[in-house]
N, C-alpha and C positions, 0 to 999 in steps of 0.2 A: 281886528280880521286873524284868524288862526294862522300861525305859521306853519306851514306843511313840513314834513320831514321830522317832526319831532314827535316823540311818543312819550305817552305817561308813563310814569315810573311804576314798577311792580311793588306792591305791598307786600310786607314780609310776612310769610306765612306762619300760622300759629303752631306751637311746638306741642304735640300731644303729650301729657302726663305720664309718666309710668305709674304701674299699680302701687296703691298703697302697702306698705310691709303690713302683713298680718302677723299676729302673735300667735307663735308655736309654743304651747306649752310643753314642757319637758316631760315624757311620757314616764310613770312610774314602774318600777320593776313590778313584775308580779307578785311577789310576796309582800310587796307594801300596799296592795290595792286592797280595799275594804272589803270588796265583793270576793276575792278569792278567799279571804278567810272566814265569810259568810257561808260560801259554797264547802269548805273544808268542816267548818262546824255541823252543818247539816247533815254532811255524811258520817261524821262521826258518831251525831246523836242518833241516826238511824242504825248504825252498826251496835252502838250500845244497847239499843231498844229490841233488836233483832237476837244479840247475845243473851240479853236477860229471857226473853221468850224461850230460845232454845235450851238456855239451862234449865228453865222452869220445866218445859215439857220433857228434857231427859231426865231430871231429878224425878218427876212424876210417872214417867215410864219405867224408871228404875224401882220406885216404890213400889208400883203396880205388879213388876216382875217379881219383886221378891215376896210380895203377897200370894201371888199365883203359886210360886213355888212351894212356899209355906203349906198352903191348902193342899197341894200336892202330894206333899211328904206326910202330912195328917193323915189323909185318904188312904195312902197306901199302907200306912203304920196300922189303919184299922182293918185293912183289906189282910194284909200279913198276920194280923192277932186271929184272924178267923180262920185262914187257910193253912196256917203251919202247925196249928194242933191237930187238924184233920189229917194232912199227909203224913204226920209222925206216927199215926196210928197204923199205916201200910205201908212204909217203906223208910228210907234214909237219904238224905242228900249226898250226891257225889260230886264233890268240889272237881271245878270250879261252878258249874252251873248245871248238873245233873241232877237227877233224882231217881233211884231205884224202888220199885213198889212189887210186892208181892213175890218175893224171892222164892219163898218156899213152892208157892204155886207154878212159877214159871219151870222150877228144877222137876216138880211131880210130873208135869204134863211133858217135858223134854223125854223124862224117864219111862213115862208112859208109851209115847211114840217111837222111842228106842229099842224098846223091849223085844227080845227074841220069843218068837213062839214057842210054848212049852215051857217058859219060864216068866209067868206073870208076876207084876210088882204086888207086893201086897195089898189087898183090897184095903184092909182096914186102914193101913197108913196113907194110901189114896182117899179114902172117903173122910178120915180126920183131915188132912190138909184141905179138901174140897169145903168142909163145912166150915173151917177156920176162915179161910178165904172169902166164903160167901157171906159170911156174918160181917167181916171186917167191910168188905165192899160196900154192903147194906148200909152199914152205921155211917160210913164215909159219904156214900152216896145221899143219905138224908141230911145229914150235916151240912154238905156242901149246897144242896136246893134250899137250904133257911138262908143262905147268905143273900142280901138283896143288895147286888152289884151295882144295879142301874141307881138305887137311891144315893150311894158311896160317889158316883160322877156326875148326877144331874145337876145343871145348874151353875157350875163351879167355874166355868171359862176354861176348862182344861181341853188339850188339843184334841184333834180327832185320833191321831195315833195312841195316846195314853188310853183313852175311853174304850178303844177297841181293844187294846192290849188287857185290860181288866176284863172286860166282858167275855172276850173269846176265850181267857185263860180261864175262868169259872166256868163256861160252857163245856170247854173240851175236857176239864177235869170232870164234870157229871159225866158226859158221855162215856170216858174212860172207865170209870166206877161201875157204869151200868153194863159196858162190857166184861170187865173184871168177874161181876157176879155170875154172868151168862157163862162165862167159862168155868167157874170154879163148879155151877151146878151141872154142867157136860161131864167134868171130870169125874163128880161123883156116880153119875150114870156110867160112865166107862169103866169105873173101879169094879162095879157089879156085872160088868157085860163080858162075854166070852167071844173068841174066835173073830169073826169079820165084823160082827158088831161092835165089838171093841176098838178094833183097827179104825173103823169109820168114826167112831166117837170121838177118838184118840186125834184123829185128824182135824175134826171140825173143831175141837177144843183149842186145838194148837193155832189154827187159822183166827180163831176168836181173840184169843190171847195176844196175838201179833198185831191184831187191828187195836186192840186195847191199848196195847204198849205205844203202839205209833201215836194214837190220839192224846196218850197221856204224855208225852214226849212234846208234842206242840202245844200242848195247854201249859205244862210247865215252863217252856221256852218263853211264850207269851207272857207268863208270869214273871219271869225274870227280866224281859224286855221292860215290862211295866215299872218296876222296881228301877231298873237302870234310869230309866226316862225321869222317875222322882226323883233321881238321887240318891237312892238309897240303898242300893244293893252292894251287899258284901259277901264275898263266899264264905259261906259255913266252914268252920275247921271240921277235919276228920274226927267222926264221932264214936259212938257204941256202934257194935255189930248191927245191921238193920234188922228190924221186927219181923217175925216170923208170918204176919198177916194175921194173927190171931187177935181178936178184939181184946 
């Protein structure tokens, strides 16, 4: 028979074990990691390739630029070889970048415009000046027209500015010589005229001469710009007195 008042003894609770220690590897320093050096090497490799490509392109561009400049100098040398001899027959350079043409024609026209009534200039002198100037202008005009400036600059990779300088220089010089010839012819007519007709012809001659000079100056300025762009411009030294305009 069970004896009352007695209790069963309590069983001991099981103790939960703690977590097993986990191995924590020692972290390597960044510079000791293999991956770090792989990244560095990859970056350096890319940098080397980019540098080589950039160097190659720079060298190629430099060579192309030098070749372009060489062609430009050669073209300008050819253009000058045709222009300078023509201009030397009608005038003379005025350093550093000017050019005076038909000095005798200009002087004769100025004298004609300024002459006083009753004291006309010598008709023979005016006629001779007019004839000489007309002959020189015609010869220069024909020589200028024979220059093929388009062929000089076509397909050579020149800048638009350089091409326009060459083309406009020749074009304006041609137009100027045409007008110089016209003014010379009018001077010849004025030399033989009298009274109001003479005065009117003198004024017309002066107006055309002024237009010719303005156009010539534009053309010569563009001629100098073309030389400057090509890197060959050198102001000419003072030379001999300007030609009279006779051929």
